[in-house]
C-alpha positions as CSV (number, residue, x, y, z in Angstrom):
1,M,259.9,135.4,51.5
2,D,257.1,133.8,53.5
3,D,258.3,135.4,56.7
4,L,258.0,139.0,55.4
5,N,254.6,138.3,53.7
6,A,253.3,136.5,56.8
7,M,253.0,139.8,58.6
8,L,250.8,141.4,55.9
9,E,247.2,141.9,57.1
10,P,244.1,143.3,55.4
11,G,244.2,147.0,55.2
12,M,248.0,147.2,54.9
13,R,249.5,149.1,52.0
14,V,252.1,147.4,49.8
15,R,254.1,147.7,46.6
16,H,255.0,144.9,44.2
17,P,258.8,144.9,43.7
18,D,258.6,143.9,40.1
19,R,255.6,146.1,39.1
20,P,256.2,149.7,40.4
21,D,253.8,150.9,37.7
22,W,250.9,149.2,39.7
23,G,251.5,151.8,42.5
24,I,250.5,151.3,46.1
25,G,248.0,148.5,46.7
26,Q,245.9,147.6,49.7
27,V,246.0,144.0,51.1
28,Q,242.5,142.4,51.0
29,S,243.5,139.0,52.4
30,N,246.5,136.8,53.2
31,I,245.5,133.1,53.4
32,G,248.0,130.3,53.1
33,G,250.6,132.5,51.4
34,R,248.2,133.7,48.8
35,I,247.9,137.5,49.1
36,T,245.1,139.4,47.4
37,V,246.0,143.0,46.8
38,N,243.8,145.7,45.3
39,F,245.9,148.0,43.2
40,P,244.3,151.4,42.1
41,D,244.6,151.0,38.4
42,T,245.3,147.3,38.0
43,G,242.5,145.9,40.3
44,K,242.6,142.9,42.5
45,V,245.6,140.6,42.0
46,V,246.3,137.4,43.8
47,I,250.1,137.0,44.6
48,D,251.9,133.9,45.5
49,G,253.8,134.9,48.6
50,S,256.4,132.1,48.1
51,R,257.5,133.8,44.9
52,V,257.1,137.5,45.5
53,A,258.1,139.5,48.6
54,L,255.7,142.4,48.8
55,M,257.1,145.6,50.2
56,P,255.1,147.2,53.0
57,V,254.4,151.0,52.6
58,F,254.3,152.9,55.9
59,E,254.2,156.5,54.7
60,S,250.9,158.2,54.4
């Protein structure tokens, strides 16, 4: 899982695979496998990249 999350950079849009109700979030930071994502309705969430593989969203 780390390999997929390692490519995530601030500004990228992602979905949480287990929480589709959170919608599309924007990566704020990715430091040491801890990824901070700002979701529209949920707010900022810090995700352990070794446990969750976030899904990049490329459509506009």
